[in-house]
BATORVO-251640 format. One record per residue (C-alpha): residue number from 1; residue in three letters; x, y, z. Coordinates in steps of 0.1 Angstrom, whole numbers, plus 2048, in hexadecimal, padded with zeros to 3 digits. Layout:
   resi   resn    xx    yy    zz
    NUM    Ala     X     Y     Z
...
//
This chain:
   resi   resn    xx    yy    zz
      1    Met   EA8   13A   49A
      2    Glu   EA2   133   476
      3    Lys   EC1   135   460
      4    Tyr   EC3   141   43B
      5    Asp   EDE   142   421
      6    Ile   ED2   163   414
      7    Cys   EBB   17D   423
      8    Val   EAD   199   40D
      9    Ile   E9F   1B8   41F
     10    Gly   E87   1CA   407
     11    Gly   E70   1BC   3ED
     12    Gly   E72   1D6   3D2
     13    Pro   E81   1D0   3B0
     14    Ser   EA5   1CD   3BD
     15    Gly   E9C   1B6   3DB
     16    Tyr   E84   1A0   3C7
     17    Ala   E9E   19B   3AC
     18    Ala   EB8   192   3C6
     19    Ala   EA1   179   3D7
     20    Met   E98   168   3B6
     21    Arg   EBD   165   3AC
     22    Ala   EC4   156   3CE
     23    Ile   EAA   13B   3C6
     24    Asp   EBC   134   3A6
     25    Phe   EDA   129   3BA
     26    Gly   EC5   113   3D2
     27    Lys   ECC   12A   3F0
     28    Lys   EB5   12A   40E
     29    Thr   EA7   14D   40A
     30    Ile   E91   164   41D
     31    Leu   E82   184   40F
     32    Ile   E77   19E   429
     33    Glu   E5F   1B9   41E
     34    Arg   E4B   1CF   436
     35    Gly   E34   1DD   41A
     36    Lys   E2A   1D1   3F8
     37    Ile   E3F   1BB   3E2
     38    Gly   E4A   1CF   3C4
     39    Gly   E51   1EE   3D8
     40    Ala   E4D   212   3CD
     41    Ser   E55   208   3A9
     42    Ile   E31   1FA   3A6
     43    Tyr   E1D   210   3BD
     44    Asn   E2C   233   3BE
     45    Gly   E47   232   3A3
     46    Ala   E50   226   381
     47    Leu   E30   212   379
     48    Thr   E17   22C   384
     49    Ser   E28   24B   375
     50    Lys   E31   23A   354
     51    Thr   E0E   22C   350
     52    Thr   E00   250   355
     53    Trp   E1A   25C   33D
     54    Glu   E0F   243   323
     55    Val   DEB   24E   326
     56    Ser   DF5   273   325
     57    Ser   E0B   26E   306
     58    Arg   DEE   25D   2F3
     59    Ile   DD7   27A   2FC
     60    Ala   DF1   293   2F0
     61    Ser   DF6   280   2CF
     62    Ile   DD1   27F   2C9
     63    Asn   DCD   2A4   2D0
     64    Glu   DEA   2AD   2BA
     65    Met   DD8   29D   29D
     66    Leu   DB7   2AE   2A7
     67    Glu   DC8   2CF   2A9
     68    Gln   DD4   2CC   285
     69    Ser   DB1   2C7   279
     70    Asp   DA3   2E3   290
     71    Arg   D8D   2CB   2A3
     72    Pro   D84   2CB   2C8
     73    Phe   D9E   2BA   2DF
     74    Phe   D98   298   2EE
     75    Glu   D95   296   314
     76    Ile   D96   279   32C
     77    Pro   D89   27A   34F
     78    Trp   DA4   277   36A
     79    Gln   D90   259   379
     80    Asp   D97   246   358
     81    Val   DBC   24E   35B
     82    Arg   DBD   242   37F
     83    Gln   DAA   222   374
     84    Thr   DC4   21A   35A
     85    Val   DE0   21F   373
     86    Ser   DCE   20A   38D
     87    Glu   DCA   1EE   374
     88    Ala   DEF   1EF   36B
     89    Val   DF9   1EE   390
     90    Phe   DE0   1D1   396
     91    Asp   DEF   1BD   379
     92    Arg   E12   1C1   385
     93    Lys   E09   1BB   3AA
     94    Gln   DF7   19B   3A0
     95    Gln   E15   18E   38E
     96    Tyr   E2B   192   3AD
     97    Ser   E10   183   3C4
     98    Ala   E09   165   3AD
     99    His   E2E   15F   3A8
    100    Leu   E36   15E   3CD
    101    Lys   E18   147   3D4
    102    Leu   E1F   12F   3B8
    103    Leu   E44   12F   3C0
    104    Lys   E3D   120   3E2
    105    Glu   E20   10A   3D8
    106    Glu   E2D   0FA   3B8
    107    Thr   E53   0FA   3BC
    108    Ser   E5A   0E5   3DB
    109    Ser   E7F   0E5   3D6
    110    Val   E81   10B   3DB
    111    Arg   E8C   114   3FE
    112    Phe   E7D   137   3FF
    113    Arg   E69   14B   418
    114    His   E57   16D   415
    115    Ala   E55   17E   437
    116    Arg   E3E   19C   43C
    117    Gly   E4E   1B4   453
    118    Ala   E6A   1CD   459
    119    Gly   E8D   1C0   45A
    120    Lys   EA8   1CE   472
    121    Phe   ECB   1C3   478
    122    Leu   ED4   1B8   49C
    123    Ser   EF6   1AE   490
    124    Lys   F07   1A6   46F
    125    Asn   EF5   184   46E
    126    Glu   ED6   189   483
    127    Ile   EB8   19A   475
    128    Gln   E98   1A2   489
    129    Ile   E77   1A1   476
    130    Thr   E5B   1B6   485
    131    Ser   E38   1B0   479
    132    Lys   E14   1B0   486
    133    Lys   E1B   18D   493
    134    Gly   E37   199   4A9
    135    Glu   E5D   197   4A7
    136    Glu   E73   17B   499
    137    Val   E99   179   496
    138    Ile   EA9   166   47A
    139    Trp   ECE   15F   471
    140    Ala   EDB   165   44E
    141    Glu   EFD   15D   440
    142    Asn   EFA   179   427
    143    Thr   EE1   196   425
    144    Ile   ED8   1AD   408
    145    Val   EC9   1CF   411
    146    Ala   EB1   1DB   3F7
    147    Thr   E99   1F2   40A
    148    Gly   E96   20D   3EE
    149    Ser   E8F   232   3F3
    150    Arg   E73   24B   3F8
    151    Pro   E6D   26E   3EB
    152    Arg   E81   289   3FB
    153    Lys   E6E   2A5   40E
    154    Leu   E7A   2C7   417
    155    Pro   E7A   2D2   43B
    156    His   E6C   2F5   435
    157    Ile   E4E   2E8   420
    158    Glu   E32   2D6   430
    159    Thr   E29   2B8   41A
    160    Asp   E06   2AB   420
    161    Glu   E04   295   400
    162    Gln   DE3   2A6   3F9
    163    Leu   DEC   2C9   3ED
    164    Ile   E12   2C8   3F0
    165    Met   E1C   2A6   3E4
    166    Thr   E39   28F   3DB
    167    Ser   E37   272   3C2
    168    Asp   E26   25E   3DE
    169    Gly   E08   275   3DD
    170    Ile   E05   281   3B9
    171    Asp   DF7   260   3AD
    172    Tyr   DD9   263   3C5
    173    Ile   DCB   284   3BB
    174    Glu   DA6   284   3B3
    175    Asp   DA5   299   394
    176    Tyr   DBB   2AD   37D
    177    Pro   DC9   2CA   390
    178    Lys   DC0   2EB   380
    179    Ser   DE4   2F6   387
    180    Leu   E03   2E5   394
    181    Val   E26   2F1   39D
    182    Ile   E43   2D8   39C
    183    Leu   E62   2DE   3B0
    184    Gly   E7F   2CE   3A0
    185    Ala   E88   2CC   37B
    186    Gly   E9A   2AA   37A
    187    Val   E8C   28B   369
    188    Ile   E6E   285   380
    189    Gly   E64   2AA   382
    190    Cys   E65   2AD   35C
    191    Glu   E53   28C   357
    192    Tyr   E35   298   36C
    193    Ala   E36   2BA   35B
    194    Thr   E34   2A7   33A
    195    Ile   E17   291   347
    196    Phe   E01   2AC   353
    197    Ser   E08   2C4   336
    198    Asn   E00   2A7   31E
    199    Phe   DDD   2A4   32C
    200    Gly   DD7   2C9   326
    201    Lys   DC2   2CD   345
    202    Thr   DDC   2DC   35D
    203    Lys   DF1   2FC   35C
    204    Val   E14   2EF   366
    205    Tyr   E30   303   376
    206    Leu   E53   2F5   379
    207    Ile   E6C   304   391
    208    Asp   E8F   2FF   384
    209    Arg   EAC   30C   399
    210    Ala   EC5   306   37D
    211    Asp   EC7   319   35C
    212    Arg   EB6   2FD   34A
    213    Ile   EA2   2DD   351
    214    Leu   EB3   2BB   352
    215    Pro   ED5   2CC   35A
    216    Phe   EE7   2AA   359
    217    Glu   EDE   2A5   335
    218    Asp   EEB   2B4   315
    219    Glu   EDD   2D6   30C
    220    Asp   ECE   2CA   2EB
    221    Ile   EB9   2AF   2FE
    222    Ala   EAE   2C7   319
    223    Gly   EA7   2E2   300
    224    Met   E8E   2CD   2EC
    225    Val   E7C   2C1   30B
    226    Ser   E7A   2E4   318
    227    Gln   E6D   2F1   2F7
    228    Asn   E51   2D7   2F7
    229    Leu   E48   2DE   31B
    230    Arg   E44   303   314
    231    Ala   E30   2FB   2F5
    232    Asn   E19   2E6   30B
    233    Gly   E14   304   321
    234    Val   E2C   2FD   33D
    235    Thr   E3C   31B   34E
    236    Ile   E60   314   357
    237    His   E6F   32A   372
    238    Lys   E94   329   369
    239    Leu   EAF   331   382
    240    Ala   E93   335   39C
    241    Lys   E98   333   3C1
    242    Leu   E7A   327   3D5
    243    Glu   E76   33E   3F3
    244    Arg   E57   32D   401
    245    Met   E3B   315   3FA
    246    Glu   E1D   312   410
    247    Val   DF7   30B   411
    248    Val   DE3   32C   411
    249    Asp   DBC   32B   410
    250    Gly   DBC   307   403
    251    Glu   DD5   30E   3E7
    252    Val   DFA   30C   3E4
    253    Glu   E0C   32D   3E3
    254    Tyr   E31   32F   3DA
    255    Glu   E49   34B   3D6
    256    Ile   E68   34A   3C1
    257    Ser   E84   363   3BC
    258    Asn   E94   368   39A
    259    Pro   EB9   371   391
    260    Asp   EAF   394   388
    261    Gly   EA4   39B   3AB
    262    Thr   E7E   399   3A5
    263    Ser   E67   381   3B6
    264    Glu   E46   370   3AE
    265    Val   E2A   363   3C3
    266    Ile   E14   34A   3B2
    267    Arg   DF6   335   3BE
    268    Val   DEE   312   3B1
    269    Glu   DD7   2F6   3BA
    270    Lys   DF2   2DD   3C1
    271    Ala   E18   2D9   3C4
    272    Leu   E2F   2BB   3BD
    273    Leu   E51   2B9   3CE
    274    Ser   E6A   2A7   3B7
    275    Val   E8B   2AC   3C9
    276    Gly   E9A   28A   3CA
    277    Arg   E96   26B   3E0
    278    Ile   EA6   25F   401
    279    Pro   EB0   23C   40A
    280    Asn   E9C   227   422
    281    Thr   EB8   21E   439
    282    Glu   EB0   22E   45B
    283    Glu   E9D   211   46B
    284    Leu   EB3   1F5   45F
    285    Gly   ECB   1F4   47E
    286    Leu   EE9   1F6   467
    287    Glu   EFD   203   484
    288    Asn   EF8   1E2   496
    289    Ala   F08   1D0   478
    290    Gly   F24   1EA   474
    291    Val   F1A   1F4   451
    292    Asp   F28   215   445
    293    Ile   F11   22F   436
    294    Ser   F16   251   425
    295    Asp   F0D   273   432
    296    Arg   EEC   270   41E
    297    Asn   EE4   24E   42E
    298    His   EED   23A   40F
    299    Ile   EFE   218   416
    300    Leu   F22   219   40A
    301    Asp   F2B   1FC   3F4
    302    Thr   F45   1EE   3DC
    303    Asn   F35   1D9   3C1
    304    Thr   F16   1D5   3D8
    305    Gln   F2B   1C9   3F6
    306    Thr   F2A   1DF   414
    307    Ser   F45   1E5   42F
    308    Ile   F38   1C4   43F
    309    Pro   F41   1A8   427
    310    Asn   F22   194   42B
    311    Ile   F0A   1B1   427
    312    Tyr   F02   1BF   404
    313    Ala   EEE   1DE   3F9
    314    Val   EDB   1E2   3D8
    315    Gly   EC3   1FA   3C8
    316    Asp   EBB   21D   3D4
    317    Val   ECB   219   3F6
    318    Thr   EEE   21A   3E6
    319    Gly   EEB   23C   3D6
    320    His   EF5   22F   3B4
    321    Ile   EDE   232   396
    322    Ala   EBA   230   3A4
    323    Leu   EA9   21C   388
    324    Val   E95   1FC   38A
    325    Asn   EAB   1EB   36F
    326    Val   ECB   1F4   382
    327    Gly   EBE   1E9   3A3
    328    Glu   EB4   1C7   395
    329    Ile   ED6   1C2   385
    330    Glu   EE7   1CC   3A7
    331    Gly   ED1   1B3   3B9
    332    Arg   ED9   196   3A2
    333    Tyr   EFE   1A0   3A3
    334    Ala   EFF   1A0   3C9
    335    Val   EF2   17C   3CA
    336    Glu   F0A   171   3B0
    337    Lys   F27   180   3C4
    338    Ile   F1B   16F   3E4
    339    Val   F1A   14D   3D4
    340    Gly   F3D   151   3C5
    341    Glu   F34   155   3A0
    342    Glu   F4E   164   38A
    343    Val   F43   188   388
    344    Gly   F56   1A7   37F
    345    Asp   F51   1CA   38D
    346    Met   F2E   1DA   38B
    347    Thr   F2E   1F2   36D
    348    Tyr   F15   20D   365
    349    Asp   F24   217   344
    350    Asn   F08   208   32F
    351    Val   EEA   20F   344
    352    Cys   ECC   217   32E
    353    Thr   EB3   231   33B
    354    Ile   E93   240   32F
    355    Met   E85   262   337
    356    Phe   E5F   264   331
    357    Leu   E5D   287   323
    358    His   E51   297   303
    359    Pro   E60   289   2EF
    360    Glu   E6E   26B   302
    361    Val   E93   26B   309
    362    Ala   EA9   24C   30B
    363    Ala   ECD   24B   316
    364    Val   EEA   233   319
    365    Gly   F0E   23A   323
    366    Met   F1D   25C   324
    367    Asn   F0F   27D   316
    368    Glu   F22   29A   307
    369    Leu   F21   2AD   327
    370    Gln   F32   291   33A
    371    Cys   F4C   28D   31F
    372    Ile   F55   2B2   320
    373    Glu   F57   2B1   346
    374    Gln   F70   294   343
    375    Gly   F84   2A4   328
    376    Lys   F7E   288   30F
    377    Ser   F85   28D   2EA
    378    Ile   F66   280   2D8
    379    Lys   F53   27F   2B7
    380    Val   F2E   285   2B8
    381    Val   F14   27C   29D
    382    Lys   EF0   288   29D
    383    Leu   ED4   27E   286
    384    Asp   EB3   290   286
    385    Phe   E93   27B   286
    386    Ser   E88   28D   266
    387    Cys   EA1   276   254
    388    Ile   E91   256   261
    389    Ala   E76   245   24C
    390    Arg   E62   237   26A
    391    Ala   E61   259   27B
    392    Ile   E54   269   25B
    393    Ala   E3A   24E   258
    394    Met   E2F   254   27C
    395    Arg   E2F   27A   276
    396    Lys   E46   27C   295
    397    Thr   E65   28C   287
    398    Gln   E6F   2A0   2A6
    399    Gly   E8E   291   2B6
    400    Phe   EB1   284   2AE
    401    Phe   ECA   269   2B5
    402    Lys   EEC   272   2C2
    403    Ile   F09   25A   2C6
    404    Ile   F2A   262   2D6
    405    Val   F4A   24F   2CE
    406    Thr   F6F   252   2D6
    407    Asp   F83   269   2C0
    408    Asp   F9A   24F   2B2
    409    Glu   F9B   233   298
    410    Asp   F88   21B   2AE
    411    Met   F6B   233   2B4
    412    Arg   F5F   21F   2D2
    413    Ile   F3C   229   2DD
    414    Leu   F3B   23E   2FD
    415    Gly   F16   246   2FD
    416    Met   EF6   24E   2EB
    417    Arg   ED8   264   2F0
    418    Ala   EB7   261   2DE
    419    Ile   E9A   278   2E0
    420    Gly   E7A   273   2CC
    421    Glu   E5F   259   2C5
    422    His   E6A   235   2CE
    423    Ala   E8B   242   2DC
    424    Ser   E8A   228   2F8
    425    Ser   E8B   20C   2DE
    426    Ala   EAA   219   2CE
    427    Ile   EC6   217   2E8
    428    Gln   EC9   1F2   2F1
    429    Ala   EE1   1EA   2D5
    430    Ile   EF7   207   2DF
    431    Gly   EF7   1FB   303
    432    Leu   F01   1D8   2F8
    433    Leu   F1E   1E6   2E2
    434    Ile   F2B   1FA   300
    435    Lys   F29   1DB   316
    436    Met   F3B   1C5   2FD
    437    Asp   F53   1E0   2F1
    438    His   F4B   1D9   2CD
    439    Pro   F52   1F1   2B0
    440    Ile   F37   206   29F
    441    Glu   F3B   1F2   27F
    442    Val   F25   1D7   28F
    443    Leu   F07   1EF   28D
    444    Ala   F10   1FC   26A
    445    Asp   F0F   1D9   25B
    446    Leu   EF0   1CC   26E
    447    Val   ED0   1CA   259
    448    His   EB8   1DF   26D
    449    Pro   E92   1DB   269
    450    His   E81   1F3   252
    451    Pro   E70   20A   258
    452    Ser   E7B   20F   27B
    453    Ile   E88   22A   292
    454    Ile   EA8   217   299
    455    Glu   EB3   21A   275
    456    Gly   EBE   23D   280
    457    Ile   ED9   22D   296
    458    Gln   EE7   21B   278
    459    Glu   EE8   23C   264
    460    Cys   EFA   24D   281
    461    Val   F14   232   280
    462    Arg   F17   234   25B
    463    Met   F1D   259   25E
    464    Leu   F3B   253   275
    465    Leu   F48   23A   25B
    466    Asn   F42   252   23E
    467    Lys   F2A   23B   22C
    468    Ser   F07   248   235
    469    Ile   EEA   249   21C
    470    Phe   EE3   26E   222
    471    Lys   F02   284   223
    472    Ser   F07   29D   240
    473    Ala   F16   2B7   228
    474    Val   EF3   2B8   217
    475    Phe   EDC   2B5   235
    476    Lys   EF0   2CB   24C
    477    Asp   ED3   2D3   263
    478    Ala   EC7   2AF   267
    479    Met   EE9   29D   268
    480    Gln   F07   2A8   27C
    481    Cys   F28   299   283
    482    Tyr   F42   2AC   298
    483    Arg   F61   2A7   2AD
    484    Arg   F65   2B5   2D0
    485    Gln   F89   2B8   2DB
    486    Ala   F98   2CE   2F6
    487    Gly   F79   2E4   2F7
    488    Lys   F79   2E9   2D2
    489    Val   F5E   2DD   2B9
    490    Glu   F67   2D3   296
    491    His   F4A   2CB   27E
    492    Leu   F50   2AD   268
    493    Gln   F3D   2A7   248
    494    Glu   F3C   28A   230
    495    Leu   F47   292   20C
//
């Protein structure tokens, strides 16, 4: 029986990061993956959807300019979109493949093995690998589970990935659907609504059981995204309950009931279910190792360590924040914990996220809604993109920056939201300040590049310090500063 210091089950972003970190410490490592290295992140997730979003955003920008000059809209065949996505997947896949191959061929000191097959616990140290070649049992001193997740399906809706699809099927459609209904108005549902409405070839319906889309985000963020979706022709069914969805005469027919007691029956060409993801934990034999799981089959952990001390869990299987960057951090952290590095507790306070909407949304730390729910006294500052020179130059002035700080002399940053062009480029500095617990003066004194979108962050901070270039008392609509305390809002203005 072959013995290893560290076994990693799952070769997606979390598992791959863990395996590479184990190599850094000279540990004898085995990476078990039954499918493709890179996981859903490459083939049915972030890379494919974001590549499609990039293409759709360019098309939307071009057509926005053409519309202003009353010229015919630009169109791109779906086959060209698919080709662009395929090229992106191929490039990333080749990087992983080449890296693994060269790692073994050119670095003789690395004690690393990539095993193709499905891993299953026989005990807390024994793992069975099942592949086309048969079965093999290995022994591992420590094991990291990083098997990811898959799209959630609904038991009363037959999902064939042809007409009624999840994110596993939407990437393989053969042409723009004439019409598409999306069930679920969270991030993924809204991203696909944005993508297909950007192309202008599909009538999109979005079923939202809440009173607004993106219910976990602040109302000003969700409101702007919702407004733009409607302007792009998207029909949003608010507070709608899905009664049924089925294939009828080769089309998808769905029925919703509304709060006023009325109901609607609508037929579309295709449907997309965007109702969350479930962890891939059923076939791991976790019960053989004694690992505790939740009612939803997520692996329970404390700082990546499970109920069995030598078994760790990272990425989507934990039920924490399901993002590639978070999973990679967790994977690396687990290895560092295993080898005895001085690591503190895992923290998610400064996780930077991007929502690929119209316009794009970036977030780090807490939002206003979370602060209200926790009863925090806060100061909030907002700056409209219309006050930022780079946004004016790009003719992309829709959007704003919003920074939330503690309502005290320190004014420590709790979080930030950015919506607008280049929003994703603007939050890293805030994430770093949250991590380092530095004061906002650091950003106020930093010389920012000009013209750039991130200059808006500096102006936000200056507003809090009463030394901004434009004064909020003058530009009341574009510049806001207010205090939230015990449910009350007090507007603050610079003199």
